[in-house]
C-alpha positions in Angstrom: 7.7 12.1 -6.8 5.2 12.7 -4.0 5.6 15.2 -0.9 7.4 13.5 1.6 8.0 16.2 4.2 6.9 14.6 7.7 6.8 15.4 11.3 7.9 12.4 13.4 5.6 10.8 16.2 9.0 9.6 17.9 11.9 11.4 16.0 11.7 15.0 15.3 14.0 15.7 12.1 12.8 16.1 8.6 13.5 13.6 6.0 13.3 13.3 1.8 11.7 10.1 0.2 13.4 8.8 -3.2 15.1 6.3 -4.8 18.2 4.0 -6.0 19.1 1.5 -9.4 19.8 -2.3 -8.6 19.7 -4.7 -10.7 18.4 -7.8 -8.4 16.1 -7.7 -5.1 18.8 -9.4 -3.7 21.1 -7.6 -0.6 23.9 -5.9 -2.1 26.7 -4.0 -1.4 26.8 -0.5 -3.7 30.5 0.9 -2.7 30.0 -0.8 0.7 26.7 0.8 1.1 24.2 -2.2 1.7 20.9 -2.4 0.4 18.5 -4.6 -0.5 15.2 -4.2 -2.6 14.5 -3.3 -6.1 15.7 0.4 -7.3 12.5 1.3 -9.7 9.4 3.2 -9.5 7.3 1.8 -6.3 9.7 0.2 -5.4 11.0 0.0 -1.4 14.7 -0.4 -0.3 16.4 -1.2 3.0 19.4 -0.2 4.0 22.0 -1.2 6.7 24.9 0.9 7.8 27.4 0.9 11.1 26.1 1.6 14.2 26.0 5.8 14.8 26.2 6.4 11.2 23.8 9.2 9.7 22.8 8.6 6.0 21.1 11.2 3.7 19.5 11.3 0.3 20.6 14.3 -1.7 21.3 16.3 1.2 17.8 15.2 3.4 18.3 13.1 6.7 16.8 9.7 6.6 15.8 8.3 9.7 18.6 5.0 10.8 17.6 2.9 13.7 20.3 2.4 16.6 20.8 -1.3 14.7 21.8 1.3 11.1 18.4 -0.1 9.7 16.8 2.5 7.3 14.6 2.6 4.1 13.2 5.0 1.4 10.8 4.5 -1.4 9.7 5.6 -4.7 6.7 6.8 -6.4 4.5 5.0 -9.3 6.3 8.0 -11.7 9.6 8.9 -10.3 11.9 9.7 -12.7 14.5 11.8 -11.0 17.7 11.4 -10.3 19.2 11.2 -6.8 21.8 10.9 -4.4 22.5 8.5 -1.2 25.7 8.9 1.2 26.7 6.9 4.3 29.0 8.4 6.5 30.4 6.3 9.7 30.8 7.6 12.7 34.8 7.6 11.8 34.1 9.9 9.3 34.1 7.9 6.4 31.8 8.6 3.9 30.5 6.4 1.1 28.2 7.7 -1.8 26.1 6.4 -4.7 23.9 8.4 -7.3 20.9 6.5 -8.9 17.7 7.0 -10.7 14.5 4.8 -10.0 14.0 2.4 -13.0 11.2 3.2 -15.1 8.3 0.7 -15.7 4.9 0.4 -17.7 1.6 -0.5 -16.1 -2.0 -2.0 -17.1 -4.8 -0.5 -17.5 -7.8 -2.5 -15.4 -11.8 -1.9 -16.9 -14.0 -2.4 -13.9 -17.7 -2.3 -14.2 -20.7 -2.2 -12.2 -20.2 0.2 -9.9 -23.0 1.7 -8.1 -24.2 5.0 -9.2 -23.7 6.6 -5.3 -20.0 5.5 -5.3 -19.4 7.0 -9.1 -21.1 9.8 -8.1 -21.4 10.7 -4.2 -24.1 12.8 -2.8 -22.6 15.6 -0.3 -22.9 13.8 2.8 -21.0 10.9 1.1 -18.1 13.2 0.2 -17.9 14.8 3.8 -17.8 11.1 5.3 -14.8 10.1 2.8 -12.9 13.6 3.4 -13.4 12.3 7.1 -12.1 8.8 6.3 -8.9 10.3 4.4 -8.0 12.4 7.3 -7.7 9.3 9.7 -5.8 7.6 6.8 -3.4 10.3 6.2 -2.7 11.0 9.6 -2.0 7.5 10.7 0.3 7.1 7.9 2.4 10.1 9.1 3.1 8.1 12.3 7.1 7.1 12.4 7.7 5.2 15.3 11.2 3.1 16.3 9.7 -0.3 15.2 12.6 -1.5 12.8 10.4 -4.6 11.3 10.1 -3.7 7.7 13.8 -4.9 7.5 13.0 -8.0 8.4 11.2 -9.0 5.3 7.6 -9.7 4.2 4.9 -12.8 3.6 1.8 -12.6 1.8 -0.9 -11.5 3.6 -3.5 -14.3 1.8 -3.4 -17.4 0.3 -4.9 -16.3 -2.9 -4.5 -15.2 -6.4 -4.0 -12.2 -7.3 -6.4 -10.0 -9.4 -5.1 -6.8 -9.3 -1.6 -4.9 -9.4 -0.1 -1.8 -8.4 0.4 0.9 -10.9 -2.7 -0.1 -13.2 -4.7 2.5 -14.6 -8.4 1.9 -14.0 -11.6 2.7 -15.7 -14.8 2.3 -13.7 -17.9 2.1 -15.7 -15.7 3.7 -18.6 -14.6 6.3 -16.9 -10.7 6.8 -16.2 -10.0 7.1 -12.6 -6.6 7.4 -10.5 -4.1 4.5 -10.7 -4.5 1.4 -8.8 -2.0 1.5 -5.7 -2.5 -1.9 -4.1 -2.0 -5.7 -4.8 -5.4 -7.7 -4.9 -6.4 -11.1 -3.8 -8.9 -12.9 -4.6 -10.7 -14.6 -2.0 -14.5 -15.7 0.2 -15.8 -13.6 3.1 -14.4 -14.8 6.1 -10.8 -15.8 4.8 -8.0 -14.8 7.1 -5.9 -12.2 6.9 -2.6 -12.3 8.1 0.3 -9.5 9.2 2.9 -9.7 6.3 5.3 -8.3 8.9 5.2 -7.5 12.7 4.2 -4.3 13.8 1.5 -2.6 15.8 -2.2 -1.9 14.3 -2.6 2.2 14.0 -5.9 2.0 12.7 -9.1 -0.1 12.4 -12.5 1.2 11.0 -15.1 -1.0 9.9 -17.0 1.3 7.8 -15.4 4.0 5.7 -16.8 4.9 2.7 -14.5 4.0 -0.5 -12.5 1.1 1.2 -15.2 -0.1 3.9 -13.5 -2.0 6.6 -9.8 -0.5 6.8 -6.8 -1.2 8.9 -3.6 0.0 8.9 -0.2 -1.6 10.8 2.9 0.3 11.0 5.9 -1.5 10.5 8.9 1.5 11.7 9.9 4.4 9.7 7.0 5.4 8.2 6.5 1.6 6.3 3.0 0.4 6.7 0.3 -1.5 5.5 -3.3 -0.8 4.7 -5.9 -3.4 4.0 -9.2 -2.6 2.1 -12.5 -4.5 2.4 -12.6 -6.1 5.3 -15.1 -7.8 6.9 -13.9 -8.0 10.5 -11.3 -7.3 12.4 -9.4 -9.4 15.1 -7.2 -7.4 16.7 -7.8 -3.6 17.7 -6.0 -0.3 17.3 -2.5 -0.3 19.2 -2.3 -3.9 19.5 1.1 -5.6 18.8 1.1 -8.1 16.1 3.6 -10.5 14.9 4.5 -11.8 11.5 2.3 -14.3 10.1 -0.7 -13.8 13.1 -4.4 -13.4 11.9 -5.7 -9.8 11.9 -8.6 -9.7 10.0 -11.1 -11.1 7.8 -11.7 -10.6 3.9 -14.9 -8.8 3.0 -16.4 -7.1 0.3 -17.1 -3.8 2.0 -17.0 0.0 -0.1 -16.6 0.5 -3.1 -16.0 -3.5 -3.9 -17.3 -5.1 -6.4 -17.3 -8.5 -5.4 -15.1 -10.3 -2.3 -10.8 -9.6 -2.1 -8.1 -8.3 -0.7 -6.5 -4.7 -1.4 -3.0 -4.7 0.5 -1.3 -1.8 0.2 2.6 -0.9 1.4 3.4 2.8 2.2 6.4 4.6 2.9 4.9 7.7 4.5 2.9 9.0 2.0 4.9 7.5 -0.9 2.7 4.4 -2.4 4.9 1.6 -2.5 4.4 -1.7 -5.1 3.5 -5.0 -2.4 5.1 -7.1 -4.9 8.4 -5.4 -4.9 8.3 -5.6 -1.0 7.9 -9.4 -1.2 11.2 -9.8 -2.7 13.2 -7.8 -0.4 15.8 -9.9 1.5 17.0 -9.3 5.5 20.4 -7.8 5.7 22.8 -9.4 8.1 
């Protein structure tokens, strides 16, 4: 499991990020614990508890909104066992132990990557480190927004060409897994906010990811868009679900125009395809 001890911007507390096992992605109650999402590797789970309840995972507290919403997620290869405990204001406690469902992942081969990207020079490496630092800082932010609990929509109407978790081989050289959902598109095609939130970051020319935008959906859940050609909003703007926020591009490491959409729960890399299946809990 990814290391998930964070210093929150708006809530000062230590959170522990992990998993649970549901048989479907619809809203379910397990021992009266309401959860929505698929409990499997790469999954994001949204929960809703009684107001003023406390929620913990393996003894570590999770952030809970004033309305009782909370979230947690699982990394690509998480195989650990966890116990979720919900304690209500009247002293009642419910718990559930679970393990994220294991998955198999595809292999994706990509040719034509420039030598300057495969073997970057010292200046490029320094630039990449700066880019990474900005992205990591944005993903540490935990706001009181709860838009993650309202469900997500695809950010673009396009054919999916790359999936989460696939092992990528660039120019015949194995690299790290792909952690996003790739959509085919043309340069300039509109990119919509998959859920409401606040724009945390917009950088038009990162070394690897090119035009890069991050939108905060609350409690450490964020969307990242890569290889953009332009932005329709600026850092600090509040955006609504379905609002056009950027344009498809082929900047950075991209070999052709497309959108790479990623979801994070703090530094835990989530599968966007599973996030699209989450249903709001009433």
